[in-house]
C-alpha positions, 0 to 999 in steps of 0.5 A: 500500499502506497502511503505517500498521499497521506504523508503529503497531506501531513506535510501540507498541514505542517506547512500550513502551521508554519505559515500561520506562525508568521502571523504572530508577534515574534520579531523574526516574522519580518518579511522585508528581507528583499529590502535587506542587504544580500550577504552573499553580494557583500562577501563577493564585494569584499572578496574583490577588495582582498586581491586588490590589497594583496594583488601579487599574492592572488593574481592568476597571471603575471603582473607588472606596472604595465598591467597593474592598473588594469588588474586593479580595475577588474576588481574595484569596478565590481566591488564598487557596484556591489557595495553601492547597491548593498549599502543603499539597501541597508540604508533604505531598510534602516530608514523604513524601520525608523532606525535612521534618517534618510541620506542624500542621493548619492550617499552610498556612492560617496561612502564606497568611493571614500573606502576605495580612496583609503585602500592605500592607507589600509594596505599600509596598516595591513603590511604592518600587521603581516610584518608583526605576524612574521616577526612575532612567530618564529614558525613563520617561514615567509611573508607569503606563508603568513598572508596565505595561511594565517587566520590573523591576516584574514580576520584583521583584513576584514576588520580594517576594511569594515572599520572604514565603513563603520566609521562612516556610519554605514549600517549592517554591511561592516558587521557582515564583513567582520562576521564572515571573517569570524566564521572562517577564522574563529576570530571575532573582531567588531568593526567598531573597535579601534586597533593601532598598528602592527596587531598580531593575533597568534593561532587566533581561534576564540579571540573576541574583541568588543565594539568599544575596545581600544588597542594601541600599537605593537599588541600581541594577543594569543588564542582564546583571549576575550577583550569584552564587556561586563554583562549588562542588558541593553536597557541598562546601558541606554543613556549611561556611560556603559553605552559609550565605552564598555570594553577595555583599553590595551596600551602599546606593546602589551602581550596577552596570553591564551585564555585571558579575559579582560573586561570593562570600559574602565579597565586599562592595561598599561603599556609594556605589560604582559598578561598571563594565560587564563587571567580574569581582569576587571581592574586597570593594570599599570604600565610594565606589569606582569600579571600571572595566575590570579584575578585582578578585580 
Protein backbone atom coordinates (compact mmCIF):
# COMPACT_ATOMS: atom_id res chain seq x y z
CA UNK A 1 0.00 0.00 0.00
CA UNK A 2 1.37 3.40 -1.02
CA UNK A 3 1.42 5.75 1.98
CA UNK A 4 2.82 8.73 0.07
CA UNK A 5 -0.55 10.56 -0.37
CA UNK A 6 -1.22 10.54 3.40
CA UNK A 7 2.31 11.73 4.11
CA UNK A 8 1.85 14.49 1.56
CA UNK A 9 -1.30 15.65 3.38
CA UNK A 10 0.59 15.66 6.67
CA UNK A 11 3.35 17.69 5.06
CA UNK A 12 0.81 20.19 3.71
CA UNK A 13 -0.71 20.53 7.19
CA UNK A 14 2.76 21.13 8.66
CA UNK A 15 3.41 23.83 6.04
CA UNK A 16 0.09 25.47 6.95
CA UNK A 17 1.16 25.57 10.61
CA UNK A 18 4.48 27.20 9.74
CA UNK A 19 2.72 29.78 7.56
CA UNK A 20 0.30 30.63 10.41
CA UNK A 21 3.23 31.10 12.78
CA UNK A 22 4.19 34.15 10.73
CA UNK A 23 1.00 35.87 11.90
CA UNK A 24 2.35 35.98 15.46
CA UNK A 25 4.10 38.86 17.28
CA UNK A 26 7.63 37.41 17.10
CA UNK A 27 10.34 39.76 15.84
CA UNK A 28 11.67 37.11 13.45
CA UNK A 29 8.44 37.27 11.45
CA UNK A 30 9.74 40.21 9.41
CA UNK A 31 9.05 39.59 5.69
CA UNK A 32 11.00 42.59 4.41
CA UNK A 33 14.05 40.51 3.55
CA UNK A 34 14.01 41.59 -0.10
CA UNK A 35 14.99 45.08 1.09
CA UNK A 36 17.85 43.87 3.28
CA UNK A 37 21.47 43.67 2.10
CA UNK A 38 22.37 40.42 0.42
CA UNK A 39 25.10 38.75 2.49
CA UNK A 40 26.51 36.88 -0.49
CA UNK A 41 26.82 40.11 -2.49
CA UNK A 42 28.61 41.88 0.39
CA UNK A 43 31.03 38.96 0.76
CA UNK A 44 31.59 38.91 -3.00
CA UNK A 45 32.48 42.61 -2.86
CA UNK A 46 34.91 42.02 0.01
CA UNK A 47 36.49 39.17 -1.94
CA UNK A 48 37.16 41.64 -4.76
CA UNK A 49 38.83 44.06 -2.34
CA UNK A 50 41.08 41.45 -0.77
CA UNK A 51 42.99 40.68 -4.01
CA UNK A 52 43.47 44.42 -4.58
CA UNK A 53 45.13 44.67 -1.17
CA UNK A 54 47.41 41.67 -1.83
CA UNK A 55 47.33 41.63 -5.63
CA UNK A 56 50.66 39.90 -6.18
CA UNK A 57 49.55 37.06 -3.92
CA UNK A 58 46.14 36.49 -5.51
CA UNK A 59 46.67 37.16 -9.21
CA UNK A 60 46.45 34.19 -11.56
CA UNK A 61 48.56 35.90 -14.24
CA UNK A 62 51.87 37.71 -14.41
CA UNK A 63 51.82 41.27 -13.11
CA UNK A 64 53.95 44.32 -13.86
CA UNK A 65 53.49 48.08 -13.80
CA UNK A 66 52.11 47.89 -17.34
CA UNK A 67 49.03 45.83 -16.42
CA UNK A 68 48.73 46.74 -12.74
CA UNK A 69 46.08 49.42 -13.19
CA UNK A 70 43.96 47.17 -15.40
CA UNK A 71 44.22 44.30 -12.92
CA UNK A 72 43.15 46.52 -10.02
CA UNK A 73 40.27 47.95 -12.07
CA UNK A 74 38.98 44.44 -12.77
CA UNK A 75 38.30 44.09 -9.07
CA UNK A 76 37.37 47.62 -8.01
CA UNK A 77 34.65 48.17 -10.60
CA UNK A 78 32.57 45.16 -9.49
CA UNK A 79 33.37 45.86 -5.81
CA UNK A 80 32.09 49.42 -6.26
CA UNK A 81 28.84 48.35 -7.93
CA UNK A 82 28.14 45.61 -5.39
CA UNK A 83 28.86 47.74 -2.32
CA UNK A 84 26.88 50.74 -3.54
CA UNK A 85 23.84 48.56 -4.08
CA UNK A 86 24.15 46.75 -0.75
CA UNK A 87 24.77 49.94 1.26
CA UNK A 88 21.77 51.54 -0.43
CA UNK A 89 19.67 48.56 0.58
CA UNK A 90 20.91 48.75 4.17
CA UNK A 91 20.21 52.47 4.46
CA UNK A 92 16.78 52.19 2.87
CA UNK A 93 15.83 49.40 5.24
CA UNK A 94 17.05 51.26 8.33
CA UNK A 95 15.08 54.36 7.30
CA UNK A 96 11.97 52.26 6.69
CA UNK A 97 12.32 50.70 10.13
CA UNK A 98 12.67 54.12 11.76
CA UNK A 99 16.22 53.51 12.96
CA UNK A 100 17.96 56.07 10.73
CA UNK A 101 17.34 59.31 8.87
CA UNK A 102 17.24 59.39 5.08
CA UNK A 103 20.57 60.09 3.37
CA UNK A 104 21.13 62.43 0.45
CA UNK A 105 21.09 61.02 -3.05
CA UNK A 106 24.50 59.62 -3.89
CA UNK A 107 25.45 58.99 -0.25
CA UNK A 108 26.16 55.29 -0.84
CA UNK A 109 28.42 56.07 -3.79
CA UNK A 110 30.39 58.57 -1.69
CA UNK A 111 30.80 56.02 1.12
CA UNK A 112 32.21 53.42 -1.24
CA UNK A 113 34.47 55.92 -2.98
CA UNK A 114 35.68 56.99 0.47
CA UNK A 115 36.59 53.37 1.23
CA UNK A 116 38.40 52.94 -2.08
CA UNK A 117 40.34 56.17 -1.55
CA UNK A 118 41.51 54.84 1.81
CA UNK A 119 42.71 51.50 0.43
CA UNK A 120 46.35 52.70 0.23
CA UNK A 121 46.15 53.58 3.95
CA UNK A 122 44.51 50.22 4.71
CA UNK A 123 47.23 48.43 2.73
CA UNK A 124 49.92 50.22 4.72
CA UNK A 125 48.31 49.22 8.02
CA UNK A 126 47.95 45.61 6.89
CA UNK A 127 51.58 45.49 5.78
CA UNK A 128 52.47 46.30 9.37
CA UNK A 129 50.12 43.56 10.62
CA UNK A 130 51.74 41.01 8.30
CA UNK A 131 55.19 42.11 9.43
CA UNK A 132 54.14 41.79 13.09
CA UNK A 133 52.91 38.25 12.46
CA UNK A 134 56.11 37.27 10.67
CA UNK A 135 58.41 38.80 13.25
CA UNK A 136 56.30 37.60 16.17
CA UNK A 137 56.13 33.95 15.15
CA UNK A 138 59.40 32.05 14.65
CA UNK A 139 57.39 29.27 13.00
CA UNK A 140 56.56 31.57 10.06
CA UNK A 141 58.81 30.80 7.10
CA UNK A 142 57.94 33.80 4.94
CA UNK A 143 55.64 36.78 4.43
CA UNK A 144 53.89 34.75 1.75
CA UNK A 145 53.07 31.97 4.19
CA UNK A 146 51.64 34.49 6.65
CA UNK A 147 49.40 36.12 4.03
CA UNK A 148 48.21 32.85 2.52
CA UNK A 149 47.59 30.83 5.66
CA UNK A 150 47.42 32.81 8.91
CA UNK A 151 43.89 33.38 10.26
CA UNK A 152 45.03 36.63 11.88
CA UNK A 153 45.53 38.15 8.42
CA UNK A 154 42.10 37.02 7.21
CA UNK A 155 40.46 38.50 10.30
CA UNK A 156 42.40 41.74 10.49
CA UNK A 157 41.98 42.38 6.75
CA UNK A 158 38.21 42.11 7.11
CA UNK A 159 38.33 44.29 10.22
CA UNK A 160 40.37 47.08 8.61
CA UNK A 161 38.02 47.24 5.61
CA UNK A 162 34.88 47.00 7.75
CA UNK A 163 36.18 49.61 10.20
CA UNK A 164 36.39 52.24 7.44
CA UNK A 165 32.71 51.67 6.61
CA UNK A 166 31.77 51.57 10.29
CA UNK A 167 33.44 54.95 10.86
CA UNK A 168 31.30 56.32 8.03
CA UNK A 169 28.11 55.13 9.79
CA UNK A 170 27.30 52.56 7.12
CA UNK A 171 24.68 50.20 8.62
CA UNK A 172 24.84 46.37 8.60
CA UNK A 173 27.46 45.95 5.87
CA UNK A 174 30.54 46.30 8.16
CA UNK A 175 29.19 43.65 10.50
CA UNK A 176 28.48 41.28 7.61
CA UNK A 177 32.12 41.58 6.54
CA UNK A 178 33.52 41.06 10.03
CA UNK A 179 31.22 38.13 10.77
CA UNK A 180 32.24 36.50 7.49
CA UNK A 181 35.83 36.54 8.74
CA UNK A 182 34.67 35.38 12.18
CA UNK A 183 33.06 32.32 10.61
CA UNK A 184 36.20 31.51 8.63
CA UNK A 185 38.77 32.06 11.39
CA UNK A 186 37.07 31.85 14.80
CA UNK A 187 38.34 35.40 15.48
CA UNK A 188 35.57 37.85 16.38
CA UNK A 189 36.63 41.49 15.88
CA UNK A 190 33.82 44.02 15.99
CA UNK A 191 34.27 46.65 13.23
CA UNK A 192 33.82 49.41 15.81
CA UNK A 193 36.96 48.48 17.75
CA UNK A 194 39.91 50.84 17.36
CA UNK A 195 43.13 48.94 16.65
CA UNK A 196 46.54 50.50 16.17
CA UNK A 197 49.45 49.45 14.03
CA UNK A 198 51.19 46.06 13.89
CA UNK A 199 48.49 43.99 15.58
CA UNK A 200 49.13 40.24 15.78
CA UNK A 201 46.78 37.48 16.91
CA UNK A 202 48.78 34.26 17.24
CA UNK A 203 46.81 31.06 16.45
CA UNK A 204 43.63 33.08 16.90
CA UNK A 205 40.71 30.73 17.51
CA UNK A 206 38.32 32.05 20.13
CA UNK A 207 39.63 35.62 20.29
CA UNK A 208 36.92 38.25 20.92
CA UNK A 209 37.48 42.00 20.51
CA UNK A 210 34.42 44.02 21.53
CA UNK A 211 32.95 47.07 19.83
CA UNK A 212 34.44 49.78 22.06
CA UNK A 213 37.83 48.16 22.60
CA UNK A 214 40.87 50.39 22.11
CA UNK A 215 44.12 48.64 21.18
CA UNK A 216 47.42 50.47 20.79
CA UNK A 217 50.43 49.68 18.65
CA UNK A 218 52.53 46.49 18.71
CA UNK A 219 49.99 44.44 20.65
CA UNK A 220 50.19 40.65 20.54
CA UNK A 221 47.24 38.46 21.54
CA UNK A 222 47.04 34.67 21.74
CA UNK A 223 44.12 32.32 21.18
CA UNK A 224 41.07 32.39 23.44
CA UNK A 225 41.56 35.96 24.67
CA UNK A 226 38.42 37.99 25.39
CA UNK A 227 38.48 41.79 25.38
CA UNK A 228 34.88 42.13 26.43
CA UNK A 229 32.23 43.97 28.40
CA UNK A 230 30.87 43.33 31.85
CA UNK A 231 27.48 41.70 31.38
CA UNK A 232 24.63 44.19 31.08
CA UNK A 233 21.26 44.21 29.35
CA UNK A 234 20.55 46.73 26.58
CA UNK A 235 18.04 48.71 28.68
CA UNK A 236 20.63 49.03 31.44
CA UNK A 237 23.10 50.67 29.04
CA UNK A 238 20.77 53.23 27.47
CA UNK A 239 21.76 56.79 28.34
CA UNK A 240 24.71 55.71 30.52
CA UNK A 241 28.48 55.65 30.12
CA UNK A 242 28.17 51.91 29.52
CA UNK A 243 26.63 52.73 26.15
CA UNK A 244 29.76 54.70 25.21
CA UNK A 245 32.69 52.64 26.48
CA UNK A 246 32.08 49.06 27.59
CA UNK A 247 35.28 47.30 26.56
CA UNK A 248 38.87 47.63 27.76
CA UNK A 249 41.78 49.72 26.56
CA UNK A 250 45.04 47.92 25.72
CA UNK A 251 48.00 50.26 25.48
CA UNK A 252 51.14 49.89 23.32
CA UNK A 253 53.49 46.89 23.41
CA UNK A 254 51.20 44.63 25.47
CA UNK A 255 51.24 40.82 25.20
CA UNK A 256 48.14 38.87 26.30
CA UNK A 257 48.49 35.09 26.59
CA UNK A 258 45.88 32.48 25.79
CA UNK A 259 42.59 32.33 27.63
CA UNK A 260 42.92 35.70 29.40
CA UNK A 261 39.66 37.60 29.97
CA UNK A 262 39.80 41.40 30.27
CA UNK A 263 36.48 43.13 30.82
CA UNK A 264 35.02 46.60 31.27
CA UNK A 265 35.24 50.06 29.75
CA UNK A 266 37.22 51.45 32.69
CA UNK A 267 39.85 48.71 32.50
CA UNK A 268 43.19 49.85 31.08
CA UNK A 269 46.15 47.54 30.52
CA UNK A 270 49.19 49.79 30.75
CA UNK A 271 51.89 49.82 28.10
CA UNK A 272 54.61 47.17 28.04
CA UNK A 273 52.57 44.83 30.25
CA UNK A 274 52.39 41.05 29.99
CA UNK A 275 49.10 39.33 30.89
CA UNK A 276 49.38 35.63 31.60
CA UNK A 277 47.10 32.86 30.40
CA UNK A 278 43.63 32.32 31.87
CA UNK A 279 43.77 35.48 33.99
CA UNK A 280 40.51 37.34 34.79
CA UNK A 281 40.89 41.13 34.88
CA UNK A 282 38.25 43.80 35.57
CA UNK A 283 40.52 46.48 37.06
CA UNK A 284 43.27 48.52 35.43
CA UNK A 285 46.86 47.35 35.33
CA UNK A 286 49.72 49.91 35.47
CA UNK A 287 52.40 50.06 32.78
CA UNK A 288 55.19 47.45 32.82
CA UNK A 289 53.08 44.98 34.83
CA UNK A 290 53.27 41.20 34.71
CA UNK A 291 50.04 39.54 35.77
CA UNK A 292 50.05 35.76 36.17
CA UNK A 293 47.97 33.17 37.94
CA UNK A 294 45.43 35.37 39.75
CA UNK A 295 42.45 37.55 39.07
CA UNK A 296 42.55 41.33 39.31
CA UNK A 297 39.13 42.64 40.38
